[in-house]
C-alpha positions, 0 to 999 in steps of 0.5 A, spaced: 397 086 111 394 092 112 389 090 117 395 088 121 399 094 120 393 098 122 392 094 128 400 094 130 399 102 130 394 102 135 400 101 140 406 104 141 413 101 139 415 100 146 409 096 148 411 091 142 418 091 145 415 089 152 411 084 148 417 081 144 422 081 151 416 077 155 416 072 149 424 071 150 424 071 158 417 066 158 420 061 154 427 061 157 424 061 164 418 056 163 423 050 161 425 050 168 419 052 173 414 047 171 419 041 173 422 044 179 418 040 184 420 034 181 427 036 181 428 038 188 424 032 190 428 027 186 435 030 188 434 031 195 429 026 197 424 030 201 417 030 203 412 034 198 410 038 204 418 040 204 418 041 197 411 045 197 414 049 203 420 051 199 416 054 193 411 057 198 417 061 201 418 064 194 411 067 194 411 069 201 417 073 200 414 076 194 409 079 198 413 083 202 417 086 196 411 086 192 408 091 197 414 095 197 415 095 190 409 099 189 411 106 192 418 105 189 415 104 182 411 110 183 417 114 186 423 112 182 420 109 175 418 103 172 424 101 168 430 100 173 426 096 177 424 091 171 431 091 169 433 089 176 428 084 177 430 080 170 438 081 172 437 077 179 432 072 175 438 070 171 443 070 176 438 065 180 437 061 174 445 060 173 446 059 181 441 053 181 446 049 176 452 048 182 447 048 188 447 042 191 444 042 198 437 043 200 438 049 204 442 053 198 436 051 194 431 055 199 436 061 199 435 061 192 427 060 192 427 066 197 432 071 193 427 069 186 421 071 190 424 077 193 425 080 186 421 076 181 414 081 183 418 087 181 418 086 174 410 084 174 409 091 178 413 095 174 411 092 167 403 093 169 404 100 171 408 101 165 402 099 160 397 103 164 402 109 163 402 107 155 395 105 153 389 109 154 383 106 158 379 103 153 385 099 150 388 096 156 384 090 156 386 088 149 393 090 151 394 086 157 391 080 153 396 081 148 402 081 153 399 075 156 399 072 149 406 073 148 408 070 155 404 064 153 407 063 146 414 063 151 410 058 155 408 054 150 415 053 147 418 052 154 415 046 157 415 042 151 422 043 149 424 044 156 421 037 158 426 033 153 432 038 155 430 037 163 430 029 162 437 029 159 440 035 163 437 040 168 444 044 167 442 046 160 435 048 162 438 052 167 443 055 163 438 057 157 433 060 162 439 065 165 441 067 158 433 068 156 432 073 162 439 076 161 437 078 154 431 081 156 435 085 161 439 088 156 433 090 151 430 094 157 436 097 159 438 099 151 431 100 148 425 102 153 424 109 156 421 111 162 414 112 163 413 115 170 408 120 170 410 127 172 407 129 179 404 135 177 399 136 183 399 137 190 395 130 191 400 127 186 406 129 190 403 127 197 401 120 194 408 119 191 411 120 197 407 117 202 404 110 202 397 106 202 393 110 206 388 112 200 388 104 197 387 102 204 380 106 205 378 103 198 374 097 201 371 094 194 378 094 192 380 090 198 375 085 198 376 084 190 383 083 192 382 078 198 377 074 193 382 074 188 387 071 193 382 065 194 381 064 186 389 063 185 390 058 190 387 052 185 391 055 180 397 054 184 396 047 186 395 045 178 402 049 176 406 047 182 404 040 185 400 037 179 407 035 175 409 031 182 402 028 183 402 026 175 409 023 175 408 019 182 401 017 182 400 015 175 407 015 171 406 021 167 413 024 166 417 031 165 416 030 157 409 028 157 407 033 162 411 039 158 405 038 153 400 039 158 403 046 160 404 047 153 396 046 152 395 051 157 399 056 154 397 055 147 390 056 149 392 063 151 395 064 145 390 062 140 384 064 144 385 070 149 384 076 145 377 073 142 375 071 150 377 078 152 373 082 146 367 078 149 369 079 157 371 086 156 363 088 154 361 085 161 361 087 168 367 085 171 365 081 177 361 076 174 366 075 169 371 074 175 366 069 178 366 065 172 373 065 172 374 062 179 369 057 177 373 054 172 379 054 176 375 050 181 373 045 176 379 045 173 383 043 180 377 039 182 377 034 176 384 032 177 381 028 183 378 023 178 383 023 173 388 017 172 392 019 165 395 024 161 389 025 157 385 026 164 390 031 166 390 035 160 383 036 160 383 038 167 388 044 164 384 046 159 378 047 164 383 051 168 385 055 162 378 057 160 378 060 167 385 063 167 383 067 160 377 070 163 380 072 170 387 074 169 386 080 164 379 082 167 382 083 174 389 086 171 384 091 167 380 093 173 386 094 178 389 099 172 382 103 171 381 103 179 388 106 180 389 114 180 395 115 175 400 117 181 398 111 185 398 105 179 404 102 182 401 101 189 395 099 186 398 094 181 403 092 187 397 090 192 393 086 187 400 083 185 399 080 193 394 076 191 398 072 187 403 072 192 398 069 197 395 064 193 402 061 191 404 062 198 398 058 201 397 053 195 403 049 195 404 048 202 397 047 204 397 042 198 403 038 201 400 038 207 393 035 205 398 030 201 402 028 206 397 027 212 390 025 208 391 023 201 394 025 195 387 026 192 385 031 197 389 036 194 384 037 189 378 037 193 381 042 197 382 046 191 375 045 188 372 048 195 377 054 195 375 056 188 368 055 189 368 059 195 372 065 191 366 064 185 361 065 190 364 071 193 365 075 187 358 074 186 356 076 192 360 082 192 357 084 185 350 084 188 352 088 194 356 093 189 351 093 184 357 094 179 357 102 179 364 103 181 367 096 177 365 098 170 370 099 165 372 106 163 
């Protein structure tokens, strides 16, 4: 108990409020998101390309708001943007219950995509404000663990709830996001640094000029976007592929997502303690390689156990890549531009999840369902090779942890 108390004192109270709130929100949201492709395809009997396009619109719209969110977070603060994002998510989940046309669903996907990235940009910047550089890797790893405790609970329970009533799943997701909104508004304080210098004042008022001249950072973001695509294929299209091709239903698939989350909960902190001692770019290359192998191995699977094994491989890559990339972004960003750097890095996820499902749907409809996974394998291997080449070109001087 003394060790636990000593460990918890290393992080401020507000950090633990975020930790708890993310768990609640993730548990509610993950009761719905893993099964949306199945729900839309069954309810409206649409081709997988159309389903992928609807979900790609969600991420594509998020690209715009992520780009805009950085300057807003740097200018007006983190707290309000985070609360707004969570509240809109709650409203969207509630509106999914009566939505009875594909057009209305596309509209809800667009609204969700526009507001969801705001929370990620604000919270990542807030953590960078709260936590010293030498503890950021561990802090981001802890928040991923919290998020994945929720994701471990959500799909396992949500798979059974969705099989009976999607209305209940949407309702629980709406309430969970509303609860986190109230937690942010009532108990979380603003952490926006005071702009005390002329350069800070100008960068806060201005745009992305400094960032757009940071060529190594831009190369890192481009490769990160490629690396995310295999993950997006697994998270968005695997539920439909597993059910339609091999009869793996929602209740079974829920445990695949739970395994992903449980691995992060159990092993993320240990993995981060190892990876933070290593040069970041080779770690990112290893993560992208596991992403590629995880997605590619789906092509050779035909059962629940095989798809579960593919998710295990992908999750190993996730544990190496995600905290390393977020910490790298935080360490490279000037304090007065953290929102912009975090927002620009967030574009990589919007691009990956915008391109991936649409590309996967096209491969499914025009070539063969198995082509989805060969495409993910090729893209992931390209990203891994790119990170290694970038590390070789830069010889690592600017990418060592603070």
